[in-house]
Structure formats: C-alpha cells, structure tokens
C-alpha atoms as a printed R data frame, in Angstrom:
    type eleno elety resid chain resno       x       y       z
1   ATOM     1    CA   MET     A     1  11.265 -39.445 -30.162
2   ATOM     2    CA   ILE     A     2  12.155 -37.684 -26.911
3   ATOM     3    CA   SER     A     3  13.436 -40.103 -24.300
4   ATOM     4    CA   LEU     A     4  11.768 -40.434 -20.926
5   ATOM     5    CA   GLY     A     5  14.990 -39.258 -19.305
6   ATOM     6    CA   LEU     A     6  14.980 -36.038 -21.322
7   ATOM     7    CA   LEU     A     7  11.310 -35.461 -20.518
8   ATOM     8    CA   ALA     A     8  12.144 -35.793 -16.827
9   ATOM     9    CA   ILE     A     9  14.916 -33.201 -17.146
10  ATOM    10    CA   VAL     A    10  12.590 -30.777 -18.971
11  ATOM    11    CA   ALA     A    11   9.875 -31.279 -16.341
12  ATOM    12    CA   ALA     A    12  12.378 -30.706 -13.547
13  ATOM    13    CA   ALA     A    13  13.588 -27.510 -15.171
14  ATOM    14    CA   SER     A    14  10.048 -26.157 -15.591
15  ATOM    15    CA   ALA     A    15   9.146 -26.474 -11.877
16  ATOM    16    CA   VAL     A    16  11.614 -26.075  -9.018
17  ATOM    17    CA   ASP     A    17  11.290 -26.232  -5.235
18  ATOM    18    CA   ILE     A    18  13.520 -23.697  -3.493
19  ATOM    19    CA   THR     A    19  14.370 -24.358   0.157
20  ATOM    20    CA   ASN     A    20  17.581 -22.312   0.309
21  ATOM    21    CA   ILE     A    21  18.147 -18.806  -0.976
22  ATOM    22    CA   ASN     A    22  21.371 -19.919  -2.656
23  ATOM    23    CA   GLN     A    23  19.236 -21.832  -5.153
24  ATOM    24    CA   LEU     A    24  17.436 -18.734  -6.459
25  ATOM    25    CA   GLU     A    25  19.764 -17.811  -9.316
26  ATOM    26    CA   ALA     A    26  19.665 -21.290 -10.769
27  ATOM    27    CA   ALA     A    27  15.864 -21.292 -10.655
28  ATOM    28    CA   LYS     A    28  15.237 -18.166 -12.718
29  ATOM    29    CA   ASN     A    29  14.682 -20.095 -15.942
30  ATOM    30    CA   ALA     A    30  11.960 -22.256 -14.397
31  ATOM    31    CA   GLN     A    31   8.301 -21.754 -15.294
32  ATOM    32    CA   ARG     A    32   7.129 -22.419 -11.725
33  ATOM    33    CA   ILE     A    33   9.215 -21.505  -8.680
34  ATOM    34    CA   THR     A    34   8.059 -22.667  -5.261
35  ATOM    35    CA   LEU     A    35   9.656 -20.935  -2.284
36  ATOM    36    CA   ARG     A    36   9.230 -23.366   0.583
37  ATOM    37    CA   ASP     A    37  10.208 -22.956   4.259
38  ATOM    38    CA   ILE     A    38  13.047 -20.532   3.587
39  ATOM    39    CA   ASN     A    39  14.926 -18.524   6.188
40  ATOM    40    CA   VAL     A    40  16.425 -15.574   4.321
41  ATOM    41    CA   PRO     A    41  19.789 -14.541   5.815
42  ATOM    42    CA   ALA     A    42  20.071 -11.167   7.543
43  ATOM    43    CA   GLY     A    43  20.695  -8.263   5.185
44  ATOM    44    CA   VAL     A    44  19.862 -10.269   2.066
45  ATOM    45    CA   THR     A    45  16.956  -9.619  -0.318
46  ATOM    46    CA   LEU     A    46  14.984 -12.587  -1.584
47  ATOM    47    CA   THR     A    47  15.365 -11.470  -5.190
48  ATOM    48    CA   LEU     A    48  13.584 -12.835  -8.229
49  ATOM    49    CA   ASP     A    49  13.944 -10.243 -10.961
50  ATOM    50    CA   LYS     A    50  14.068 -10.425 -14.753
51  ATOM    51    CA   LEU     A    51  11.978 -13.566 -14.606
52  ATOM    52    CA   LYS     A    52  10.859 -15.259 -17.809
53  ATOM    53    CA   PRO     A    53   7.387 -14.198 -19.002
54  ATOM    54    CA   GLY     A    54   4.782 -16.650 -17.765
55  ATOM    55    CA   THR     A    55   6.646 -17.569 -14.573
56  ATOM    56    CA   VAL     A    56   4.602 -18.504 -11.501
57  ATOM    57    CA   VAL     A    57   6.183 -17.800  -8.102
58  ATOM    58    CA   GLU     A    58   4.626 -19.655  -5.180
59  ATOM    59    CA   PHE     A    59   5.122 -19.025  -1.460
60  ATOM    60    CA   ALA     A    60   4.691 -22.228   0.549
61  ATOM    61    CA   GLY     A    61   5.322 -23.122   4.169
62  ATOM    62    CA   LYS     A    62   6.947 -20.509   6.400
63  ATOM    63    CA   ILE     A    63   9.197 -17.737   5.076
64  ATOM    64    CA   THR     A    64  11.323 -15.910   7.683
65  ATOM    65    CA   PHE     A    65  14.178 -13.407   7.682
66  ATOM    66    CA   GLY     A    66  17.353 -12.834   9.670
67  ATOM    67    CA   TYR     A    67  17.745  -9.628  11.668
68  ATOM    68    CA   LYS     A    68  19.816  -6.679  10.495
69  ATOM    69    CA   GLU     A    69  19.311  -2.926  10.534
70  ATOM    70    CA   TRP     A    70  19.203  -2.081   6.823
71  ATOM    71    CA   GLU     A    71  16.919  -0.602   4.161
72  ATOM    72    CA   GLY     A    72  15.823  -3.840   2.491
73  ATOM    73    CA   PRO     A    73  13.629  -4.795   0.794
74  ATOM    74    CA   LEU     A    74  13.138  -8.239   2.242
75  ATOM    75    CA   ILE     A    75  11.574  -9.446  -1.033
76  ATOM    76    CA   GLU     A    76  11.904  -8.140  -4.599
77  ATOM    77    CA   ILE     A    77  10.161  -9.604  -7.634
78  ATOM    78    CA   GLY     A    78  10.300  -8.224 -11.159
79  ATOM    79    CA   GLY     A    79   9.302  -9.196 -14.665
80  ATOM    80    CA   LYS     A    80   6.482  -9.252 -17.203
81  ATOM    81    CA   ASN     A    81   3.505 -11.598 -17.178
82  ATOM    82    CA   ILE     A    82   4.405 -12.956 -13.720
83  ATOM    83    CA   ARG     A    83   2.003 -14.520 -11.212
84  ATOM    84    CA   VAL     A    84   2.947 -14.422  -7.524
85  ATOM    85    CA   GLU     A    85   0.707 -16.487  -5.275
86  ATOM    86    CA   GLY     A    86   0.441 -17.926  -1.797
87  ATOM    87    CA   LYS     A    87  -0.230 -21.606  -1.271
88  ATOM    88    CA   PRO     A    88  -2.686 -22.792   1.411
89  ATOM    89    CA   GLY     A    89  -1.204 -22.639   4.902
90  ATOM    90    CA   HIS     A    90   1.824 -20.503   4.023
91  ATOM    91    CA   LEU     A    91   2.969 -17.494   6.085
92  ATOM    92    CA   ILE     A    92   5.536 -14.807   5.381
93  ATOM    93    CA   ASN     A    93   6.501 -13.868   8.930
94  ATOM    94    CA   CYS     A    94   8.817 -10.856   8.952
95  ATOM    95    CA   GLU     A    95   8.987 -10.743  12.761
96  ATOM    96    CA   GLY     A    96   9.030  -6.972  12.535
97  ATOM    97    CA   GLU     A    97   8.844  -6.629  16.306
98  ATOM    98    CA   ARG     A    98  12.638  -7.054  16.314
99  ATOM    99    CA   TRP     A    99  12.920  -3.635  14.631
100 ATOM   100    CA   TRP     A   100   9.970  -1.762  16.111
101 ATOM   101    CA   ASP     A   101  10.843   1.196  18.328
102 ATOM   102    CA   LYS     A   102   7.815   3.496  17.805
103 ATOM   103    CA   LEU     A   103   9.872   5.580  15.330
104 ATOM   104    CA   GLY     A   104   9.296   3.751  12.044
105 ATOM   105    CA   GLY     A   105  11.312   5.163   9.164
106 ATOM   106    CA   ASN     A   106  11.794   8.525  10.862
107 ATOM   107    CA   ASP     A   107  14.585   7.601  13.272
108 ATOM   108    CA   GLY     A   108  15.873   4.871  15.526
109 ATOM   109    CA   LYS     A   109  16.708   1.503  14.031
110 ATOM   110    CA   LYS     A   110  17.026   1.306  10.266
111 ATOM   111    CA   LYS     A   111  14.120  -0.859   9.158
112 ATOM   112    CA   PRO     A   112  13.862  -2.837   5.920
113 ATOM   113    CA   LYS     A   113  10.895  -2.390   3.624
114 ATOM   114    CA   PHE     A   114   8.953  -5.554   2.971
115 ATOM   115    CA   PHE     A   115   8.173  -6.121  -0.725
116 ATOM   116    CA   SER     A   116   9.376  -4.306  -3.848
117 ATOM   117    CA   ALA     A   117   7.273  -5.038  -6.929
118 ATOM   118    CA   ARG     A   118   8.668  -4.236 -10.381
119 ATOM   119    CA   LEU     A   119   5.997  -5.970 -12.411
120 ATOM   120    CA   THR     A   120   4.157  -5.488 -15.712
121 ATOM   121    CA   ASP     A   121   1.057  -7.363 -16.900
122 ATOM   122    CA   SER     A   122   1.252  -9.402 -13.698
123 ATOM   123    CA   SER     A   123  -0.585 -10.409 -10.525
124 ATOM   124    CA   ILE     A   124   0.066 -10.946  -6.816
125 ATOM   125    CA   VAL     A   125  -2.582 -13.125  -5.200
126 ATOM   126    CA   GLY     A   126  -3.316 -14.568  -1.784
127 ATOM   127    CA   LEU     A   127  -0.218 -13.733   0.254
128 ATOM   128    CA   ALA     A   128  -0.406 -13.980   4.055
129 ATOM   129    CA   ILE     A   129   2.036 -11.639   5.813
130 ATOM   130    CA   LYS     A   130   2.699 -10.952   9.474
131 ATOM   131    CA   ASN     A   131   4.543  -8.127  11.257
132 ATOM   132    CA   ILE     A   132   6.416  -6.182   8.601
133 ATOM   133    CA   PRO     A   133   9.273  -4.033  10.010
134 ATOM   134    CA   ALA     A   134   8.105  -0.873   8.239
135 ATOM   135    CA   HIS     A   135   6.591  -0.176   4.795
136 ATOM   136    CA   GLY     A   136   4.719  -3.042   3.142
137 ATOM   137    CA   PHE     A   137   4.198  -3.346  -0.619
138 ATOM   138    CA   SER     A   138   6.179  -0.835  -2.680
139 ATOM   139    CA   VAL     A   139   4.487  -0.722  -6.088
140 ATOM   140    CA   ASN     A   140   6.893   1.383  -8.120
141 ATOM   141    CA   SER     A   141   7.210   1.717 -11.904
142 ATOM   142    CA   CYS     A   142   4.620  -1.030 -12.400
143 ATOM   143    CA   LYS     A   143   2.059  -1.279 -15.190
144 ATOM   144    CA   ASN     A   144  -1.083  -3.378 -15.434
145 ATOM   145    CA   LEU     A   145  -0.629  -5.079 -12.067
146 ATOM   146    CA   THR     A   146  -3.411  -6.674 -10.013
147 ATOM   147    CA   ILE     A   147  -2.966  -7.358  -6.301
148 ATOM   148    CA   SER     A   148  -5.708  -9.309  -4.560
149 ATOM   149    CA   LYS     A   149  -6.589 -11.344  -1.483
150 ATOM   150    CA   ILE     A   150  -3.649 -10.058   0.570
151 ATOM   151    CA   HIS     A   151  -3.813 -10.583   4.335
152 ATOM   152    CA   LEU     A   152  -1.379  -8.182   6.011
153 ATOM   153    CA   ASN     A   153  -1.562  -8.530   9.787
154 ATOM   154    CA   VAL     A   154   0.506  -6.078  11.837
155 ATOM   155    CA   ALA     A   155  -1.963  -5.866  14.724
156 ATOM   156    CA   GLU     A   156   0.783  -6.528  17.293
157 ATOM   157    CA   GLY     A   157   2.424  -3.275  16.261
158 ATOM   158    CA   HIS     A   158  -0.042  -1.262  18.330
159 ATOM   159    CA   GLN     A   159   1.383  -2.634  21.577
160 ATOM   160    CA   LYS     A   160   4.944  -3.341  20.457
161 ATOM   161    CA   GLY     A   161   5.947  -0.087  18.725
162 ATOM   162    CA   GLY     A   162   5.124  -0.577  15.045
163 ATOM   163    CA   HIS     A   163   5.153   2.614  12.963
164 ATOM   164    CA   ASN     A   164   5.177   3.518   9.234
165 ATOM   165    CA   THR     A   165   3.800   0.070   8.499
166 ATOM   166    CA   ASP     A   166   2.083   1.197   5.277
167 ATOM   167    CA   GLY     A   167   0.027  -1.407   3.479
168 ATOM   168    CA   PHE     A   168   0.414  -0.412  -0.177
169 ATOM   169    CA   ASP     A   169   2.576   2.472  -1.430
170 ATOM   170    CA   VAL     A   170   2.018   3.222  -5.123
171 ATOM   171    CA   GLY     A   171   4.391   5.434  -7.097
172 ATOM   172    CA   ASN     A   172   5.032   6.154 -10.767
173 ATOM   173    CA   SER     A   173   2.725   3.322 -11.816
174 ATOM   174    CA   GLU     A   174  -0.331   2.906 -14.033
175 ATOM   175    CA   LYS     A   175  -3.235   0.501 -14.332
176 ATOM   176    CA   ILE     A   176  -2.966  -0.867 -10.807
177 ATOM   177    CA   ARG     A   177  -5.838  -2.720  -9.122
178 ATOM   178    CA   ILE     A   178  -5.731  -3.704  -5.440
179 ATOM   179    CA   SER     A   179  -8.764  -5.636  -4.247
180 ATOM   180    CA   ASP     A   180 -10.306  -8.017  -1.714
181 ATOM   181    CA   SER     A   181  -7.527  -7.503   0.832
182 ATOM   182    CA   PHE     A   182  -7.198  -7.016   4.592
183 ATOM   183    CA   VAL     A   183  -4.706  -4.656   6.235
184 ATOM   184    CA   HIS     A   184  -4.282  -4.132   9.983
185 ATOM   185    CA   ASN     A   185  -1.386  -1.727  10.477
186 ATOM   186    CA   GLN     A   186  -0.134   1.577  11.945
187 ATOM   187    CA   ASP     A   187   0.050   3.865   8.885
188 ATOM   188    CA   ASP     A   188  -1.671   4.397   5.539
189 ATOM   189    CA   CYS     A   189  -3.587   1.395   4.290
190 ATOM   190    CA   LEU     A   190  -3.043   2.795   0.796
191 ATOM   191    CA   ALA     A   191  -0.839   5.748  -0.166
192 ATOM   192    CA   VAL     A   192  -0.805   6.833  -3.821
193 ATOM   193    CA   ASN     A   193   2.148   9.162  -4.266
194 ATOM   194    CA   SER     A   194   2.079   9.310  -8.074
195 ATOM   195    CA   GLY     A   195   0.513   7.379 -10.931
196 ATOM   196    CA   SER     A   196  -2.688   6.930 -12.932
197 ATOM   197    CA   ASP     A   197  -5.552   4.484 -13.410
198 ATOM   198    CA   ILE     A   198  -5.425   3.046  -9.893
199 ATOM   199    CA   THR     A   199  -8.345   1.161  -8.333
200 ATOM   200    CA   PHE     A   200  -8.620   0.214  -4.648
201 ATOM   201    CA   GLU     A   201 -11.718  -1.958  -4.238
202 ATOM   202    CA   ASN     A   202 -13.363  -4.209  -1.633
203 ATOM   203    CA   ASN     A   203 -10.606  -3.761   0.943
204 ATOM   204    CA   VAL     A   204 -10.729  -3.664   4.741
205 ATOM   205    CA   CYS     A   205  -8.364  -1.296   6.574
206 ATOM   206    CA   ILE     A   206  -7.968  -1.409  10.372
207 ATOM   207    CA   GLY     A   207  -5.857   0.458  12.886
208 ATOM   208    CA   GLY     A   208  -3.802   2.767  10.678
209 ATOM   209    CA   HIS     A   209  -4.058   6.201   9.079
210 ATOM   210    CA   GLY     A   210  -6.776   5.421   6.541
211 ATOM   211    CA   ILE     A   211  -6.861   5.448   2.738
212 ATOM   212    CA   SER     A   212  -4.688   8.217   1.307
213 ATOM   213    CA   ILE     A   213  -3.876  10.019  -1.881
214 ATOM   214    CA   GLY     A   214  -0.394  11.350  -1.227
215 ATOM   215    CA   SER     A   215   1.540  12.861   0.051
216 ATOM   216    CA   VAL     A   216   1.871  14.403  -3.426
217 ATOM   217    CA   GLY     A   217   4.777  16.709  -4.183
218 ATOM   218    CA   GLY     A   218   8.550  16.774  -3.887
219 ATOM   219    CA   ARG     A   219   9.219  13.717  -6.057
220 ATOM   220    CA   LYS     A   220  10.248  13.230  -9.687
221 ATOM   221    CA   ASN     A   221   6.645  12.420 -10.572
222 ATOM   222    CA   ASN     A   222   4.063  14.558  -8.789
223 ATOM   223    CA   ILE     A   223   0.897  13.678 -10.711
224 ATOM   224    CA   VAL     A   224  -1.901  11.502  -9.336
225 ATOM   225    CA   GLU     A   225  -4.892  10.987 -11.614
226 ATOM   226    CA   LYS     A   226  -7.766   8.607 -12.254
227 ATOM   227    CA   VAL     A   227  -7.905   6.938  -8.847
228 ATOM   228    CA   LYS     A   228 -10.977   5.046  -7.635
229 ATOM   229    CA   VAL     A   229 -11.507   3.942  -4.036
230 ATOM   230    CA   ILE     A   230 -14.732   1.931  -3.972
231 ATOM   231    CA   HIS     A   231 -16.559  -0.479  -1.650
232 ATOM   232    CA   CYS     A   232 -14.022  -0.250   1.197
233 ATOM   233    CA   LYS     A   233 -14.188  -0.238   4.994
234 ATOM   234    CA   VAL     A   234 -11.934   1.736   7.345
235 ATOM   235    CA   SER     A   235 -12.177   1.193  11.091
236 ATOM   236    CA   ASP     A   236 -10.350   2.062  14.320
237 ATOM   237    CA   SER     A   237  -8.022   4.348  12.359
238 ATOM   238    CA   ASP     A   238  -6.717   7.890  12.743
239 ATOM   239    CA   ASN     A   239  -8.330   8.997   9.476
240 ATOM   240    CA   GLY     A   240 -10.960   7.625   7.146
241 ATOM   241    CA   ILE     A   241 -10.117   8.943   3.682
242 ATOM   242    CA   ARG     A   242  -7.669  11.720   2.926
243 ATOM   243    CA   ILE     A   243  -5.746  13.631   0.307
244 ATOM   244    CA   LYS     A   244  -2.504  15.301   1.348
245 ATOM   245    CA   THR     A   245  -0.464  17.593  -0.902
246 ATOM   246    CA   VAL     A   246   2.908  18.938   0.128
247 ATOM   247    CA   LYS     A   247   3.195  22.564   1.166
248 ATOM   248    CA   GLU     A   248   4.981  24.755  -1.449
249 ATOM   249    CA   ALA     A   249   5.293  21.809  -3.880
250 ATOM   250    CA   THR     A   250   4.043  21.580  -7.476
251 ATOM   251    CA   GLY     A   251   2.102  18.838  -9.242
252 ATOM   252    CA   ALA     A   252  -1.539  17.813  -9.659
253 ATOM   253    CA   VAL     A   253  -4.219  15.607  -8.127
254 ATOM   254    CA   ARG     A   254  -7.144  15.098 -10.491
255 ATOM   255    CA   ASP     A   255 -10.069  12.808 -11.257
256 ATOM   256    CA   ILE     A   256 -10.276  11.087  -7.873
257 ATOM   257    CA   VAL     A   257 -13.324   9.070  -6.760
258 ATOM   258    CA   PHE     A   258 -14.223   7.815  -3.281
259 ATOM   259    CA   ASP     A   259 -17.477   5.856  -3.532
260 ATOM   260    CA   ASP     A   260 -19.178   3.585  -0.997
261 ATOM   261    CA   VAL     A   261 -16.668   3.815   1.824
262 ATOM   262    CA   GLU     A   262 -17.761   2.855   5.332
263 ATOM   263    CA   LEU     A   263 -15.995   4.434   8.320
264 ATOM   264    CA   LYS     A   264 -16.097   3.162  11.882
265 ATOM   265    CA   ASN     A   265 -14.587   4.648  15.047
266 ATOM   266    CA   ILE     A   266 -12.257   7.111  13.334
267 ATOM   267    CA   ALA     A   267 -10.142   8.954  15.904
268 ATOM   268    CA   LYS     A   268  -9.017  12.188  14.221
269 ATOM   269    CA   ARG     A   269 -10.628  13.003  10.824
270 ATOM   270    CA   GLY     A   270 -13.325  11.187   8.916
271 ATOM   271    CA   ILE     A   271 -12.554  13.003   5.666
272 ATOM   272    CA   VAL     A   272  -9.468  15.212   5.446
273 ATOM   273    CA   ILE     A   273  -8.266  17.102   2.365
274 ATOM   274    CA   GLN     A   274  -5.190  19.203   3.084
275 ATOM   275    CA   GLY     A   275  -2.817  21.321   1.026
276 ATOM   276    CA   ASN     A   276  -0.197  22.108   3.664
277 ATOM   277    CA   TYR     A   277   1.288  18.668   4.367
278 ATOM   278    CA   LEU     A   278   4.784  18.257   5.771
279 ATOM   279    CA   ASN     A   279   6.231  15.097   7.261
280 ATOM   280    CA   LYS     A   280   6.446  16.783  10.658
281 ATOM   281    CA   GLY     A   281   2.759  17.642  10.393
282 ATOM   282    CA   PRO     A   282   0.480  20.227   8.698
283 ATOM   283    CA   ASP     A   283   1.942  23.711   8.725
284 ATOM   284    CA   GLY     A   284   0.152  27.009   8.175
285 ATOM   285    CA   ASP     A   285  -1.910  28.057   5.177
286 ATOM   286    CA   PRO     A   286  -2.442  25.680   2.260
287 ATOM   287    CA   THR     A   287  -0.595  26.267  -0.999
288 ATOM   288    CA   GLY     A   288  -2.093  25.681  -4.447
289 ATOM   289    CA   GLY     A   289   0.870  24.318  -6.371
290 ATOM   290    CA   VAL     A   290  -0.673  20.847  -6.326
291 ATOM   291    CA   PRO     A   291  -4.311  21.656  -7.192
292 ATOM   292    CA   ILE     A   292  -6.956  19.060  -6.327
293 ATOM   293    CA   THR     A   293  -9.478  19.001  -9.178
294 ATOM   294    CA   GLY     A   294 -12.240  16.630 -10.167
295 ATOM   295    CA   LEU     A   295 -12.776  15.147  -6.697
296 ATOM   296    CA   THR     A   296 -15.903  12.993  -6.324
297 ATOM   297    CA   ILE     A   297 -16.935  11.777  -2.873
298 ATOM   298    CA   ASN     A   298 -20.137   9.741  -2.784
299 ATOM   299    CA   ASN     A   299 -21.768   7.644  -0.078
300 ATOM   300    CA   VAL     A   300 -18.959   7.968   2.446
301 ATOM   301    CA   ARG     A   301 -20.526   7.305   5.806
302 ATOM   302    CA   GLY     A   302 -19.817   6.281   9.375
303 ATOM   303    CA   ASN     A   303 -18.723   7.650  12.713
304 ATOM   304    CA   VAL     A   304 -15.863   9.633  14.153
305 ATOM   305    CA   LEU     A   305 -15.050   9.533  17.856
306 ATOM   306    CA   LYS     A   306 -16.127  12.669  19.700
307 ATOM   307    CA   GLY     A   307 -12.561  13.962  20.057
308 ATOM   308    CA   GLY     A   308 -12.133  14.080  16.274
309 ATOM   309    CA   ALA     A   309 -13.599  16.062  13.371
310 ATOM   310    CA   ASN     A   310 -16.020  14.674  10.819
311 ATOM   311    CA   VAL     A   311 -14.595  16.618   7.872
312 ATOM   312    CA   HIS     A   312 -11.630  18.945   7.504
313 ATOM   313    CA   VAL     A   313 -10.829  20.751   4.241
314 ATOM   314    CA   TRP     A   314  -7.773  23.005   4.098
315 ATOM   315    CA   VAL     A   315  -6.796  23.623   0.463
316 ATOM   316    CA   ALA     A   316  -6.009  26.247  -2.147
317 ATOM   317    CA   ASN     A   317  -6.717  26.295  -5.890
318 ATOM   318    CA   ALA     A   318  -9.199  23.391  -5.741
319 ATOM   319    CA   SER     A   319 -12.079  23.079  -8.211
320 ATOM   320    CA   ASN     A   320 -14.750  20.821  -9.718
321 ATOM   321    CA   TRP     A   321 -15.623  18.833  -6.614
322 ATOM   322    CA   LYS     A   322 -18.799  16.755  -6.457
323 ATOM   323    CA   TRP     A   323 -19.812  15.489  -3.027
324 ATOM   324    CA   SER     A   324 -23.040  13.608  -2.302
325 ATOM   325    CA   GLY     A   325 -24.339  11.225   0.308
326 ATOM   326    CA   VAL     A   326 -21.657  12.165   2.832
327 ATOM   327    CA   LYS     A   327 -22.888  11.100   6.271
328 ATOM   328    CA   VAL     A   328 -19.971  11.228   8.667
329 ATOM   329    CA   THR     A   329 -21.057  11.975  12.221
330 ATOM   330    CA   GLY     A   330 -19.961  11.878  15.844
331 ATOM   331    CA   GLY     A   331 -16.891  14.095  15.770
332 ATOM   332    CA   GLN     A   332 -17.215  17.133  18.011
333 ATOM   333    CA   LYS     A   333 -13.936  18.894  17.312
334 ATOM   334    CA   ALA     A   334 -14.564  22.243  15.647
335 ATOM   335    CA   MET     A   335 -12.165  22.982  12.787
336 ATOM   336    CA   GLU     A   336 -11.842  25.875  10.377
337 ATOM   337    CA   HIS     A   337 -12.076  25.153   6.656
338 ATOM   338    CA   LYS     A   338 -10.361  26.888   3.789
339 ATOM   339    CA   GLY     A   339 -10.598  26.769  -0.020
340 ATOM   340    CA   VAL     A   340 -13.745  24.641  -0.249
341 ATOM   341    CA   PRO     A   341 -14.979  24.824  -3.882
342 ATOM   342    CA   PRO     A   342 -18.464  26.288  -4.474
343 ATOM   343    CA   GLY     A   343 -21.375  23.919  -4.059
344 ATOM   344    CA   VAL     A   344 -19.611  21.396  -1.816
345 ATOM   345    CA   LYS     A   345 -21.638  20.425   1.249
346 ATOM   346    CA   TRP     A   346 -21.480  17.693   3.862
C-alpha cells in the first residue's frame, strides 16, 4: 500500500503554486502550475518551455514585470498538449506605458514583445492582459493551437504613445484557431505573415489597423493559405480588412476568406488589398511576385469616415476572386485601382 505521506508528496508534485520566478525550473515536472501574484524581474522572461504533455498553466492574481529596454518576450510557453488559462480575477498588467514613445518597434526605446507561444496540440484560454509594450501574441512554429476568450486592453495607448501593439502575429504555423476575443490596440488586430489553416472567428477589434493578411514577403516562409476570417467586428480603426504583400518580394497568398465582417467608423480604408507594401508605407506600382489568388470576400459591410476610401485595390498578378455582398459606404476619398481581377465588383 502507498502511505499517506507518499500520496501527499505525489499530490504536491502534481500541482504547484508559483509566487516567485525562481521557482519555475523546479515546477516544470508538475501537472498543474499556478502562477500567482508574480512580479517578473526586469529583463527576465517568464519561461515555461519543454513542459510535460498534459500540463495546465494557470495565471492567477496579478502578474507584473520590471522595466528594462530589451526585446523580450515577457512570457514564453512551449510544449505539446498544454493548456494555458486565466483564473477568475487575474490580470497580466505589462504596464507598457513605461516604454511607449509613439515609435513602437521602429525606433526609440527597445520594447519587449509580450507572449511567445511555441505550442502544439494546445490551447490558451481566458487571459486578461493590459498595456503591452509592443507586439502581443507571437504565434510562431505552432501547430493545432486554439486561442480563445482573450481580453487584450491597450486602450490607454491612444493617449500615451502606444504603437505596434499587434494583437496576434501568426508565422510559420498551421491549424491555428483564434476566437471569441477582444482586442483594443494601435496596430493589426491579427497579422498572418505565413502559415496555413488559420481561422479568426467571433472576435472584436477596436482602435488599431484592422484584420490583416501580411505583410507577406521577405521572410523564410512567404506562403499564406487557407485563412478564414468570419463573424468579426472591426471599429474605430485605420483599416477594416486588408491584405498586404511586400513590393518586389516572392511568395503566395491563396485561398483566403473574409465572411460576415462588420466595419464601423473606419478612418482610412474599409477594404484594402495592396501589392506594393513597404514598412515605410506603400510605394509605387504593385509587383506580382506574391500573387493573391482565391480571395473570397462575402458580406463585409459597414461605414468608412468621409476622409477615407471604402475600397482600395492595388495589385498585380491576382486571380480567382469572388466578392459578394460587399456594402462598405461613407468614404469619399477617390482612389485609383489597379489589377482588379475580372468580375470583381463592390
């Protein structure tokens, strides 16, 4: 028979409460890891990688971070068959206002990214996050990952200099589903730079640059395919939905669906598809090295402010587009279009 003392030791090993980052390494063999009221020292990543399959990581209480100008990330979690979840009443407060200088990742203070996911057959559920310094969730080299019920609030960044506060950046990943989440930020709500089988569903995006495919081009992997953006809302943002491919780059964007997307008070472009993207801004004629093929846009509707444009298409080598039910109105800025495939109307 197993003694009661041994059972207690086994139970203790299977579930641990972490209140100090120095305890992390010793906790990696636990089945359930609770991160509770931790202040992560400046310049240190809260790292839980190579976790045992089946591990549950819980965020409880208040998680904060010391200040340092560095690349981050503030949090990194990796493994297979991992569940990351937020407990009721928790908050991951990055206090990003300490880094904000209106320059984001382009210049000024070096700003840490928030969360690096290296997960397979896993889920991230119910995290509440406030004021990231710069980029939010970096989903890179992940497979079969679901992210849901995220509340990412960077609303203060509009007045305090937040920039490049992307919600979800997806790269080199497959079978990713992001759903039922709220993002209020100052950059892309979603940016898919490479990957396949990606679904973005039932999400609300406020204040940023809209829902984006790209920029695509100039990386090791320059293919984006089988992406669905469905049942989403974008409001008070620069753009509604967009695809941006890098000028003079090579790659492919194919089999993309935007369906049932509601736009409200979009400032610049309701729908923008461009093939001349550069970080400094669009430049000259589009190039066709990253062809956009198999693009379906259905039931995308809403309003653009009068200083913006409802739709802007500026592409080369595009084909097989199917647009229907596009009702984007209000924008009065006249813009030239280029490369629109035959039969596409709005």
